N, C-alpha and C positions, 0 to 999 in steps of 0.2 A: 504494500500500500504506500509506504513512504517513498519507495523507489519510483513508482508511477506518478505520484501526485506532488511530492515535495523534493525529489532528487533531480537536480538539473543535469541532464545528459551532457557530457563533455563535447561530443560532436554536434549534437542538435542545438545545444545552448538553450534548450527548453526542456520541460519534463515530458516523458512519454505520453502522459495524459493530455498535455497541451498539443502535442504533435498529432494525436488522434482526434482532436477537436472535442474532447470531453469537458475540458475546463479551459478558462482563459487566463489563469494566473497560477503561480506556485502556491501550494497550500501550506499553511502553518500546521504545526502538530495539533493545535486545538481544533482546527477544521477537520483534520483526519479523524479525530476522536468523535466528532459530532455526527450522530446518526441521521440528523435531519438533512445534511448535505448528501449523505449516501442515499437517502430515500428519494431525493429528486433525481438522482442519476439512475437508480435501479428501476423504479417504476413497478406497476402491478404485474405486467407480463413476466418480468424477470423474477418476481416473487413466486409465481407459480412454477417457473422453471427451476428456481432454487429449491422449492419444496420437492419437486420430482427428483432432482439430483440428490437431495438429502436422503430421500427414501431409498434410492438405488445404492448410495454409499452405505447407508445403514444396513441394508440387507446383505450386501457383499461383506461388510466388516463383521457382522454377526456370523455369517457363514464361515469366514476365515477363523474366527474365534472358536466356534463350535465344531467345525469339521476341517481342520487345517490340511490333512492329507487329501481330502476330497477336493479342496480348493486348489491344491497343487496339481492334482490330476486333471482338473478342468483347464487350468492354465497350460499344462502340457499338451492337452488335446488341441486347444486353440492355437498354440505356437506351432505344433506340427501340421495343423491344417493350413496355416499361413505359409510356413516353410519348414520342411522336415528337419528336425533337430535344432531349430532356432532357439535362441535364448529368451527367457522371460524372468521377471524379478523373483518369482518364487522357486525357481529351479535350484535344487540342492539346499534349500533352506531348512533348518530344523523346525519341527512343529511348534516349539515354544516361541520361536522368532516370528513365525507366521501368525500365531495368536497375538503377539504384541503388535504386529503390523495391523492386524484386524481391529484391535482396540484403537489404534491411531486413526484408522479409516472411520470408525464410529465417531471419534471426536471431530473429524472433519465433517461428518454428516451433521453434527450439531451446529457447526458454523453455517452450513447451508440453511438449516432450519431457522437459525437466528436471523439470517438475511431475509428469509421469506416472511417471518413474523413482523419484523421491524420495517418493512417497506410499504406500509399502507399510506 
């Protein structure tokens, strides 16, 4: 968030958000903390999309926590469908680490839900 809205890019000499046309000035840290500013940018359509993404992340995260070996098998199948023997993030990971990653994905889902709730 800081990089996109408050960090001035050396080559561009403006922030990435300014380059994308999302904002017209460099944001202060107080503006970044303000959810009202985010609400204007996100809008209702994005709130629904954030809720859907949150649900998808939550389901996948819980699946990784509850069934880590099955999650690894699914990723193996998808990677092999794409290109036989190709690499994916869960390949060779111990199940305890997959469970930890699943918990992190669930925490990421909470952020999507936060965005969807606070963008009215």
